[in-house]
C-alpha positions in Angstrom: 0.0 0.0 0.0 1.4 3.4 -1.0 2.1 6.0 1.7 -0.4 8.4 0.2 -3.1 5.7 -0.3 -5.9 8.3 -0.1 -4.3 10.7 -2.5 -4.8 13.7 -0.2 -1.3 15.0 -0.2 -1.2 18.6 -1.5 -5.0 18.8 -1.7 -6.7 22.0 -0.3 -9.4 21.4 2.2 -11.8 23.9 3.9 -13.2 22.8 7.2 -15.9 25.0 8.7 -16.3 24.9 12.5 -12.8 23.5 12.6 -11.5 25.0 15.8 -13.1 22.3 18.1 -15.0 19.0 18.3 -15.5 17.0 15.2 -14.3 19.8 13.0 -10.9 20.0 14.8 -10.5 16.2 14.6 -11.3 16.3 10.8 -8.8 19.1 10.3 -6.1 17.2 12.2 -6.6 14.1 10.1 -6.4 16.0 6.8 -3.2 17.6 8.0 -1.9 14.1 8.9 -2.7 13.0 5.4 -0.6 15.8 3.9 -3.5 18.1 2.8 -3.4 21.8 3.1 -6.2 22.8 5.5 -8.2 26.0 5.7 -9.7 26.0 9.2 -12.7 28.3 9.6 -14.4 29.3 12.9 -15.8 32.2 14.8 -13.1 31.9 17.5 -10.7 34.9 17.2 -7.9 32.7 18.5 -6.5 30.1 16.1 -6.6 26.5 17.5 -3.4 24.5 17.8 -2.7 21.3 15.8 0.0 18.6 15.9 2.1 18.9 12.8 5.4 17.5 11.5 7.5 17.7 8.3 5.0 15.5 6.4 1.9 17.5 7.5 0.1 19.8 5.2 0.0 23.5 5.6 -2.5 25.3 7.8 -4.4 28.5 7.3 -6.8 29.8 9.9 -9.5 32.2 8.8 -12.1 33.7 11.2 -15.4 33.1 9.4 -19.0 33.7 10.0 -20.8 31.1 7.9 -24.1 33.0 8.1 -22.6 35.9 6.2 -22.0 35.4 2.4 -19.5 38.2 2.5 -17.5 36.5 5.3 -17.6 33.2 3.5 -16.5 34.6 0.2 -13.6 36.4 1.9 -12.5 33.1 3.4 -12.8 31.3 0.0 -10.8 34.0 -1.7 -8.0 33.7 0.9 -7.9 29.9 0.4 -7.6 30.3 -3.3 -5.0 33.0 -3.0 -2.9 31.0 -0.5 -3.2 27.5 -2.0 -4.2 28.1 -5.6 -7.7 26.5 -5.5 -10.1 24.4 -3.5 -10.4 20.6 -3.7 -12.6 19.7 -0.7 -15.1 21.4 1.5 -16.2 19.9 4.8 -19.4 21.7 5.8 -19.1 21.1 9.5 -20.1 24.4 11.3 -23.2 23.9 13.4 -24.9 24.8 16.7 -27.5 23.1 18.9 -29.8 25.0 21.3 -32.2 22.5 23.0 -35.8 23.9 23.3 -39.3 22.5 23.6 -42.0 23.5 21.1 -44.4 23.9 24.0 -43.4 24.1 27.7 -46.5 23.5 29.8 -44.6 24.3 33.0 -43.3 27.6 31.8 -45.1 28.9 28.6 -42.9 31.3 26.6 -40.2 30.7 29.2 -36.4 30.1 28.9 -36.6 26.7 27.4 -39.6 27.1 25.0 -38.6 27.6 21.4 -38.8 31.1 20.1 -38.1 32.9 16.8 -34.6 34.1 17.9 -33.4 30.5 18.7 -35.1 29.1 15.5 -33.4 31.7 13.3 -30.0 31.3 15.0 -29.9 27.5 14.5 -31.3 27.6 11.0 -28.9 30.3 9.9 -25.8 28.4 11.0 -26.8 24.9 10.3 -28.7 25.4 7.0 -28.0 28.8 5.5 -24.4 28.4 6.4 -24.2 25.1 4.5 -25.7 26.8 1.4 -23.3 29.8 1.6 -20.1 27.7 2.0 -21.2 25.1 -0.6 -22.0 27.7 -3.2 -18.8 29.7 -2.8 -16.6 26.6 -2.8 -18.5 24.8 -5.6 -18.0 27.8 -7.9 -14.2 27.2 -7.6 -14.5 23.4 -8.0 -16.7 23.7 -11.1 -14.1 25.9 -12.7 -11.6 23.0 -12.7 -14.1 20.3 -13.2 -13.5 18.4 -9.9 -14.0 18.6 -6.2 -15.8 17.1 -3.2 -18.3 18.6 -0.7 -18.8 16.7 2.5 -21.9 17.8 4.4 -21.9 17.0 8.1 -25.3 15.8 9.2 -26.4 14.0 12.4 -28.1 10.8 13.5 -30.8 13.1 14.8 -31.5 14.2 11.3 -32.4 10.7 10.4 -34.6 9.9 13.4 -35.5 13.2 15.2 -34.5 14.2 18.7 -36.6 15.1 21.8 -35.8 18.7 22.8 -33.7 19.3 19.7 -36.3 19.6 17.0 -34.8 22.5 15.1 -31.3 21.0 15.2 -32.7 17.7 13.9 -34.8 19.4 11.2 -31.7 21.4 9.9 -29.7 18.2 9.7 -32.5 16.4 7.8 -32.6 19.4 5.5 -28.8 19.0 5.0 -29.4 15.4 3.9 -31.8 16.6 1.3 -29.2 19.2 0.1 -26.7 16.4 -0.3 -29.0 14.4 -2.5 -30.1 17.3 -4.6 -26.7 18.9 -5.1 -25.3 15.5 -6.0 -27.8 15.5 -9.0 -26.8 19.0 -10.0 -23.0 18.9 -9.5 -22.2 15.3 -10.5 -22.3 16.1 -14.2 -19.9 19.0 -13.5 -17.3 16.7 -11.8 -18.1 17.6 -8.2 -19.1 14.8 -5.7 -21.4 15.5 -2.7 -21.4 13.2 0.3 -22.9 13.4 3.8 -21.7 12.0 7.1 -24.1 11.7 10.0 -22.4 11.0 13.4 -24.3 9.5 16.3 -23.4 9.7 20.0 -19.7 10.5 20.4 -17.2 11.0 23.1 -17.6 14.3 25.1 -16.0 17.5 23.8 -15.8 21.0 25.0 -19.0 21.8 23.1 -21.0 19.8 25.6 -21.3 22.8 27.9 -23.2 23.1 31.2 -25.6 25.5 29.4 -26.3 22.9 26.7 -26.7 20.1 29.2 -29.0 22.1 31.5 -31.3 23.0 28.5 -31.3 19.4 27.1 -32.0 17.9 30.6 -34.9 20.3 31.1 -36.5 19.4 27.8 -36.4 15.7 28.7 -37.6 16.2 32.3 -34.4 14.8 33.9 -31.5 16.2 35.9 -28.1 17.0 34.4 -26.6 14.1 36.3 -29.2 11.7 34.8 -28.5 13.1 31.3 -24.7 12.5 31.8 -25.4 9.0 33.0 -27.4 8.4 29.9 -24.5 9.2 27.6 -22.6 6.2 29.1 -25.5 3.8 28.4 -24.9 2.1 25.1 -27.6 -0.5 25.1 -29.1 0.9 21.9 -25.8 0.8 20.1 -24.8 -2.6 18.9 -21.1 -1.9 19.2 -21.7 -1.1 22.9 -19.8 2.2 23.1 -19.7 5.8 22.1 -17.9 6.8 18.9 -14.6 8.5 18.7 -14.0 11.8 17.0 -11.1 10.3 15.1 -13.5 7.6 13.7 -15.7 10.3 12.1 -12.6 12.1 10.8 -11.3 8.9 9.2 -14.6 8.4 7.3 -14.6 12.1 6.2 -11.1 11.8 4.8 -12.0 8.5 3.0 -15.2 9.8 1.3 -13.3 13.0 0.3 -10.5 10.9 -1.3 -9.9 9.4 -4.7 -10.6 6.0 -3.1 -14.3 7.0 -2.9 -14.5 8.4 -6.4 -17.8 6.6 -7.1 -19.4 7.5 -3.8 -21.9 10.3 -4.4 -25.3 11.6 -3.1 -25.5 9.5 0.0 -25.2 10.2 3.7 -23.3 7.7 5.9 -24.6 7.1 9.5 -21.7 6.7 11.9 -23.5 5.5 14.9 -22.1 2.1 15.9 -25.0 0.2 14.1 -27.7 2.1 15.9 -30.9 2.3 13.8 -34.5 3.3 14.5 -37.7 4.0 12.7 -38.9 1.8 9.8 -35.6 0.0 9.5 -35.9 -1.3 13.1 -39.5 -2.3 12.5 -38.6 -4.4 9.4 -35.6 -5.9 11.2 -38.0 -7.5 13.7 -40.0 -9.1 11.0 -39.2 -12.4 9.4 -39.0 -12.7 5.6 -42.2 -14.7 5.7 -44.0 -11.9 7.6 -42.8 -9.3 5.1 -44.0 -11.4 2.2 -47.3 -12.1 3.8 -48.0 -8.5 4.4 -46.9 -7.5 0.9 -49.3 -10.1 -0.6 -52.2 -8.8 1.6 -51.5 -5.2 0.3 -51.4 -6.5 -3.3 -54.7 -8.4 -2.8 -56.4 -5.3 -1.4 -55.3 -3.2 -4.4 -56.4 -5.9 -6.8 -59.9 -5.9 -5.3 -60.1 -2.1 -5.5 -59.1 -2.3 -9.2 -61.7 -5.0 -9.9 -64.4 -2.9 -8.3 -63.4 0.1 -10.4 -63.6 -2.0 -13.6 -67.0 -3.4 -12.7 -68.4 0.1 -12.2 -67.0 1.2 -15.6 
């Protein structure tokens, strides 16, 4: 196996929200693979990364993803510094837990209001649009590139107390599918990555935990204890940030050149919804129910023909 098996050496990667959490882990892994990384974040202080002689180069740009002007300035700096853009990781996101209706405290601190709605939607949804458009314009010019949209398991199944966050992530899944249809013919791939429960980071603040615990009617201590329960995860543990970063690097690489328009769930095998319902049914049950549906439809058509 060649040292540069992924073919990322010398590539230019933009990672939004790259100063902490998943974004920082993704940025670090791209640097490890020899890629030049443009790390974008609102933090005025540049984060630190581990680098050596074989690491790619680093450029930190303070960026507000909710401002097209700020995003375009960042993209221009990336092109000016490295000569182009090969990969965009749309990672910037925020989560502010709120209830749609709080019977205990109507219009109170933890009931969803327009300000919180707009803040989450602007970062998680509009920001993805702004960054993708600005970066894709550069990719289309040279006829190649990759956009990786960071989603969430909650976008696939919903999340109590986090409805706006979950909705924006499901919307991102739709953008991934739609943009794949638009950009594929222009040489640009679009892929999504949806992490599940991961190890704790600095983003899991006491403010976040207090709000989420309230929306679920439990204490902060009970919430924290719940993170360690992995009974719903077949692998029996929380995920590591580096495991998400590894997948992001892979789908952005030449090794995934035919992977396009899909979102990968990185959640240790955890699934819910209709997939879980079907997994509990035998093949015989599925076939039996399918035949029943077909027979009902057939009777309906027969009745229509008789009336005609």
